[in-house]
C-alpha positions in Angstrom: 11.6 6.3 -51.1 9.4 3.2 -50.8 5.9 3.4 -49.3 5.4 0.5 -46.9 2.2 1.4 -45.0 -0.6 4.0 -44.9 -1.9 4.9 -41.5 -5.1 6.9 -41.4 -7.2 8.3 -38.6 -10.6 9.9 -38.6 -10.6 12.4 -35.8 -9.2 15.7 -34.6 -5.5 16.5 -34.5 -6.2 17.5 -30.9 -7.0 13.9 -30.0 -3.7 12.2 -29.0 -5.5 8.9 -28.4 -6.2 8.2 -32.1 -5.4 4.6 -32.8 -3.3 5.3 -35.9 -1.4 8.2 -34.3 -0.5 5.9 -31.3 0.6 3.1 -33.8 2.8 5.6 -35.7 4.5 6.8 -32.5 5.2 3.3 -31.5 6.7 2.5 -34.9 8.9 5.6 -34.7 10.0 4.7 -31.2 11.0 1.2 -32.4 12.9 2.8 -35.3 10.7 1.1 -37.9 10.0 4.4 -39.8 12.3 6.5 -41.9 9.8 9.0 -43.2 6.3 10.1 -42.4 4.4 11.9 -45.2 1.4 14.1 -44.3 -0.7 16.4 -46.4 -0.8 19.2 -43.9 1.0 19.7 -40.5 -2.3 19.8 -38.6 -3.3 16.4 -39.9 -0.7 14.8 -37.7 -1.2 17.0 -34.7 -2.9 20.4 -34.1 -0.3 21.5 -31.5 3.2 20.4 -30.8 4.3 19.7 -34.3 7.9 20.9 -33.6 8.0 18.5 -30.6 7.1 15.6 -32.9 9.7 16.7 -35.4 12.3 16.7 -32.7 11.2 13.2 -31.4 11.2 11.8 -34.9 14.6 13.2 -35.6 16.1 11.7 -32.5 14.6 8.3 -33.7 16.2 8.9 -37.2 12.9 9.5 -38.9 11.6 12.7 -40.6 8.3 14.3 -41.3 7.6 15.4 -44.9 4.7 17.9 -45.3 3.3 17.9 -48.8 1.2 21.1 -48.6 3.3 23.6 -46.6 1.2 26.7 -46.9 2.2 29.9 -45.0 -0.7 31.4 -43.0 -0.8 34.7 -41.4 -0.4 34.4 -37.6 -4.0 35.8 -37.1 -5.4 33.2 -39.4 -3.6 30.4 -37.7 -4.7 31.6 -34.2 -8.3 31.7 -35.4 -8.2 28.2 -36.8 -6.6 27.0 -33.5 -9.2 28.6 -31.4 -12.1 27.2 -33.5 -10.4 23.7 -33.2 -10.2 24.0 -29.5 -13.8 25.1 -29.0 -15.0 22.4 -31.4 -13.1 19.7 -29.6 -14.4 20.7 -26.1 -17.9 21.4 -27.3 -18.0 18.0 -28.9 -16.9 16.4 -25.7 -19.4 18.3 -23.7 -22.5 18.1 -25.9 -21.7 15.3 -28.4 -20.6 15.9 -32.0 -24.1 15.4 -33.4 -26.0 17.6 -31.0 -27.6 20.9 -32.0 -25.9 22.6 -29.0 -22.5 21.6 -30.3 -23.2 23.1 -33.7 -24.6 26.3 -32.2 -21.5 26.8 -30.0 -19.1 26.2 -32.8 -21.0 28.4 -35.3 -21.3 31.2 -32.6 -17.5 31.1 -32.0 -16.9 31.2 -35.7 -19.2 34.3 -36.1 -17.5 36.0 -33.2 -14.0 35.5 -34.4 -14.5 35.9 -38.1 -16.9 38.8 -37.8 -14.2 41.4 -37.3 
């Protein structure tokens, strides 16, 4: 396998408008990609990974996940919920605001405090 290009994004896997993500989808749609290597599933997308796998497969591409760690369903749901709250709190209050940080920390305490 030959590495031709590295595409990086700084942003949430919830954000489907990431420039690199859009570029990758375009390349896959044009059948310019054989394999996509990601460190973790949620680095590519937080939700809908199976849909991306299907789409890539139809376009004769595959996704290779380097760190495929099995998580308990409870653990995965907690992470997903925190991601969703972080995403929307960031949109509502701004990622650098104190309100954003308080909302995210409050949700983490609520969920992880069982």
